[in-house]
C-alpha positions as CSV (number, residue, x, y, z in Angstrom):
1,M,-11.9,10.4,-9.9
2,M,-10.6,6.9,-10.4
3,N,-13.1,4.0,-10.4
4,G,-13.3,2.3,-7.0
5,A,-14.8,-1.0,-5.8
6,V,-16.9,-1.4,-2.8
7,N,-17.2,-4.8,-1.1
8,G,-20.4,-6.6,-0.2
9,A,-20.2,-5.5,3.4
10,T,-21.7,-2.2,2.2
11,M,-25.0,-3.9,1.9
12,K,-25.0,-4.8,5.6
13,N,-24.5,-1.3,6.8
14,S,-25.2,1.5,4.3
15,L,-24.7,4.1,7.0
16,E,-21.1,3.2,7.6
17,K,-18.7,5.2,5.4
18,P,-16.4,2.9,3.4
19,F,-12.8,2.9,4.4
20,K,-10.8,4.3,1.4
21,I,-7.8,2.2,0.4
22,F,-5.5,3.5,-2.4
23,I,-3.3,0.9,-4.0
24,G,-0.3,1.9,-6.1
25,Y,-0.7,0.7,-9.6
26,D,2.0,0.0,-12.2
27,P,1.1,-1.6,-15.6
28,R,4.0,-4.0,-15.2
29,E,2.3,-5.4,-12.1
30,D,-1.3,-5.5,-13.0
31,L,-1.8,-9.0,-11.6
32,A,-0.1,-8.0,-8.4
33,Y,-2.6,-5.1,-8.0
34,E,-5.6,-7.4,-8.7
35,V,-4.5,-10.0,-6.2
36,C,-3.7,-7.4,-3.5
37,R,-7.2,-5.9,-4.1
38,Y,-8.9,-9.3,-4.1
39,S,-7.1,-10.4,-0.8
40,I,-8.4,-7.2,0.9
41,L,-12.0,-7.6,-0.3
42,K,-12.1,-11.3,0.4
43,R,-11.2,-10.9,4.1
44,S,-12.7,-7.4,5.0
45,S,-15.6,-7.4,7.4
46,I,-16.1,-3.6,6.9
47,P,-17.1,-1.7,3.8
48,V,-14.0,-0.6,1.8
49,D,-13.6,1.5,-1.3
50,I,-10.5,0.4,-3.2
51,I,-9.0,2.9,-5.7
52,P,-5.9,2.3,-7.9
53,I,-3.4,5.2,-8.0
54,K,-2.8,5.2,-11.8
55,Q,-0.2,7.7,-12.9
56,S,-1.8,8.0,-16.4
57,E,-5.1,9.1,-14.9
58,L,-3.5,11.5,-12.5
59,R,-1.6,13.1,-15.3
60,K,-4.8,13.4,-17.4
61,N,-6.6,15.0,-14.4
62,G,-3.7,17.5,-13.9
63,L,-2.7,16.2,-10.5
64,Y,0.7,14.7,-11.4
65,W,3.3,16.1,-13.7
66,R,6.7,15.4,-12.3
67,E,9.2,13.7,-14.6
68,R,10.2,10.1,-13.6
69,G,13.5,9.9,-11.9
70,K,16.1,7.1,-12.5
71,L,15.6,5.7,-9.0
72,E,11.8,5.3,-9.2
73,S,11.2,1.6,-9.3
74,T,7.4,2.0,-9.8
75,E,5.0,4.5,-11.3
76,F,3.6,5.3,-7.8
77,S,6.9,6.1,-6.1
78,F,5.8,9.7,-5.5
79,S,2.1,9.7,-6.5
80,R,1.3,7.7,-3.3
81,F,1.6,11.0,-1.4
82,L,-1.4,12.3,-3.1
83,T,-3.5,10.0,-0.9
84,P,-4.8,12.8,1.5
85,H,-5.7,15.0,-1.5
86,L,-7.5,12.1,-3.3
87,A,-9.4,11.5,-0.1
88,N,-10.5,15.2,0.0
89,Y,-8.5,15.7,3.2
90,D,-11.2,13.9,5.1
91,G,-11.2,11.0,7.5
92,W,-8.8,8.1,7.5
93,A,-7.5,6.4,4.3
94,M,-4.8,4.0,3.6
95,F,-2.1,3.8,0.9
96,V,-0.5,0.4,0.1
97,D,2.0,-0.8,-2.5
98,C,0.5,-3.4,-4.9
99,D,3.0,-6.0,-3.9
100,F,1.1,-7.0,-0.8
101,L,-1.0,-10.0,0.1
102,Y,-3.5,-9.5,2.9
103,L,-4.1,-12.4,5.2
104,G,-5.9,-10.4,7.9
105,D,-9.2,-8.4,8.2
106,I,-8.7,-4.8,7.3
107,K,-11.2,-4.0,10.1
108,E,-8.4,-4.8,12.6
109,L,-5.9,-2.5,10.9
110,R,-8.5,0.3,10.6
111,G,-9.1,-0.1,14.3
112,L,-5.5,0.9,15.1
113,A,-6.1,4.4,13.7
114,D,-5.5,7.0,16.4
115,D,-6.5,10.6,15.8
116,K,-3.5,12.0,17.7
117,Y,-1.3,10.9,14.8
118,A,-1.1,12.4,11.3
119,V,0.1,9.1,9.8
120,M,0.6,5.6,11.1
121,C,2.9,2.9,9.6
122,V,5.2,0.0,10.4
123,Q,8.4,1.7,11.4
124,H,10.9,-0.8,9.9
125,D,14.6,-0.7,10.6
126,Y,15.5,-2.1,7.2
127,T,18.6,-2.0,5.1
128,P,18.4,-4.4,2.1
129,K,21.4,-6.4,1.2
130,E,20.4,-6.8,-2.4
131,T,21.4,-4.1,-5.0
132,T,18.4,-4.8,-7.3
133,K,14.8,-5.6,-6.8
134,M,11.7,-6.7,-8.8
135,D,12.6,-6.8,-12.5
136,G,16.1,-5.3,-12.1
137,A,15.2,-2.0,-10.6
138,V,17.9,-0.4,-8.6
139,Q,17.6,-1.0,-4.8
140,T,18.1,2.3,-3.0
141,V,18.9,2.6,0.7
142,Y,17.6,5.5,2.8
143,P,16.4,6.2,6.4
144,R,12.8,5.0,7.1
145,K,12.9,2.7,4.1
146,N,9.6,1.0,3.5
147,W,7.7,3.2,6.0
148,S,5.8,4.7,3.1
149,S,4.9,1.4,1.5
150,M,1.8,1.0,3.7
151,V,0.5,4.1,5.5
152,L,-2.7,5.0,7.4
153,Y,-3.3,8.7,6.7
154,N,-5.3,10.9,9.0
155,C,-6.4,12.9,6.0
156,G,-8.1,15.6,8.0
157,H,-5.0,16.3,10.1
158,P,-3.9,19.9,9.6
159,K,-0.3,18.8,8.9
160,N,-1.4,16.6,6.0
161,K,-2.9,19.5,4.2
162,V,0.7,20.3,3.2
163,L,0.5,17.4,0.8
164,T,-1.0,19.3,-2.2
165,P,-0.4,18.2,-5.8
166,E,2.1,21.1,-6.1
167,V,4.2,19.9,-3.1
168,V,4.0,16.2,-4.1
169,N,5.2,17.1,-7.6
170,A,8.0,19.4,-6.5
171,Q,9.4,17.9,-3.2
172,T,12.4,15.6,-2.9
173,G,12.2,11.8,-2.3
174,A,13.8,12.4,1.1
175,Y,11.1,14.9,2.2
176,L,8.3,12.7,1.1
177,H,9.4,9.1,2.0
178,R,10.8,10.2,5.4
179,F,7.7,12.1,6.3
180,Q,9.6,15.3,6.8
181,W,6.5,17.4,6.8
182,L,5.7,15.9,10.2
183,D,7.3,15.9,13.7
184,D,8.4,12.4,14.8
185,S,5.6,12.5,17.5
186,E,3.0,12.8,14.8
187,I,4.0,9.4,13.3
188,G,2.2,6.5,14.9
189,S,3.5,2.9,15.0
190,I,1.7,-0.2,13.6
191,P,2.8,-3.8,14.4
192,F,5.2,-5.2,11.8
193,V,2.9,-8.0,10.9
194,W,0.8,-5.5,8.9
195,N,3.8,-4.9,6.6
196,F,5.7,-8.2,6.9
197,L,8.8,-7.8,4.7
198,V,9.7,-11.1,2.9
199,G,13.3,-11.9,3.5
200,H,13.6,-9.5,6.5
201,N,10.9,-10.2,9.1
202,K,10.7,-13.6,10.6
203,V,7.9,-15.8,12.0
204,V,8.7,-17.1,15.5
205,E,7.2,-20.5,16.1
206,N,4.4,-20.6,18.6
207,D,4.3,-16.8,18.8
208,P,1.1,-15.7,17.0
209,S,2.1,-12.0,17.3
210,T,4.7,-12.6,14.6
211,F,2.4,-14.3,12.1
212,P,2.0,-12.0,9.1
213,K,-1.3,-10.3,8.5
214,A,-0.1,-8.5,5.3
215,I,2.9,-10.0,3.4
216,H,5.0,-7.5,1.5
217,Y,7.0,-8.9,-1.4
218,T,9.3,-5.9,-1.4
219,L,12.2,-7.4,-3.4
220,G,9.9,-9.1,-6.0
221,G,6.9,-11.4,-6.0
222,P,5.9,-14.6,-7.8
223,W,4.4,-12.5,-10.7
224,F,8.0,-12.0,-11.7
225,E,9.6,-15.2,-13.2
226,A,12.8,-14.7,-11.1
227,W,10.8,-14.6,-7.8
228,K,8.4,-17.5,-8.4
229,N,9.8,-19.5,-5.5
230,C,10.3,-16.7,-3.0
231,E,9.3,-17.2,0.7
232,F,5.4,-17.1,1.0
233,G,5.3,-17.3,-2.8
234,D,3.0,-20.3,-2.6
235,L,0.4,-18.2,-0.6
236,W,0.4,-15.5,-3.3
237,T,0.2,-18.1,-6.1
238,K,-2.8,-19.8,-4.5
239,E,-4.6,-16.4,-4.0
240,S,-3.8,-15.5,-7.6
241,E,-5.3,-18.7,-9.0
242,E,-8.4,-18.2,-6.9
243,Y,-8.8,-14.6,-8.1
244,Q,-8.3,-15.6,-11.7
245,K,-10.8,-18.5,-11.4
246,Q,-13.3,-16.2,-9.8
247,D,-12.7,-13.4,-12.4
248,K,-13.1,-15.9,-15.2
249,S,-16.4,-17.2,-13.9
250,K,-17.8,-13.7,-13.8
251,V,-17.0,-13.3,-17.5
252,E,-18.5,-16.6,-18.4
C-alpha cells in the first residue's frame, strides 16, 4: 500500500477513523501534489489519511497495467477509479486531482456524504473553449467533464464493487468518467465551491455561497510557467511558498 500521511488531529481523537483522501500524482506536477496535500492538512479539523495515487507503484503492485492513451493528460486519468478498491471497499473516501488548492475545512466536505448515493461530486456543466491545457496536453470535451476530478466515493456501496482493477484497466474513458456503472439517481451533488473551476466558475460579490472552498486549476496552474499569472494564482503561490518554507525547516 502507498505511504499515507495522517494529520495532527489524529492525536485528539484516536477512536475516529481517518478520512481517506487519494490525490492523483503525476511526476511532472510533484509540487502541485505537495501543495494540494499541504492545503488539506493545514485546514482539516478531522483526522485524514492522504495517499498519492502513483501509477508506478500501482503497476509494481499489479493493480494497473493499461497502456497510456494519447488523450490522457495525466498519469492518473484512469487510475483514479481504483479509489474504492484502494480503500478496501469500505466507508467513504475521496479522490481529487492534484491541481487543487483547498481553502475550506475537509470536515465540511466530509459532512456532505450521504449514504443513499454511490458517489457525490460537483456536477459541472462545463465545455472548455481552449484546445490545450497544462503543458500543451490536448483538451478533450465530453459529457460530465470534470465530474471525476473530485469525487466522494461511498466505497462500501454495492455498485462500486464493480470498480475492480480488471474493470478499471479494461473499460473505456466514457464508461469511467461519466460514471456509467451507476444510475443517475445514485450520483449525489456537491456545491460547486468545492470544485471551483478557474476560468469557468465566478465569485458573486457579497454572496458567500459562491466563494471557493477548493480551487481547481483545471487548465493549468502557477507551477507551469505559462500559467503563473492565472486567476487565483497568487493564492496558490503563497501556499506553495509557505509549504516549501515549512518543508525546509523540517530538513534543517
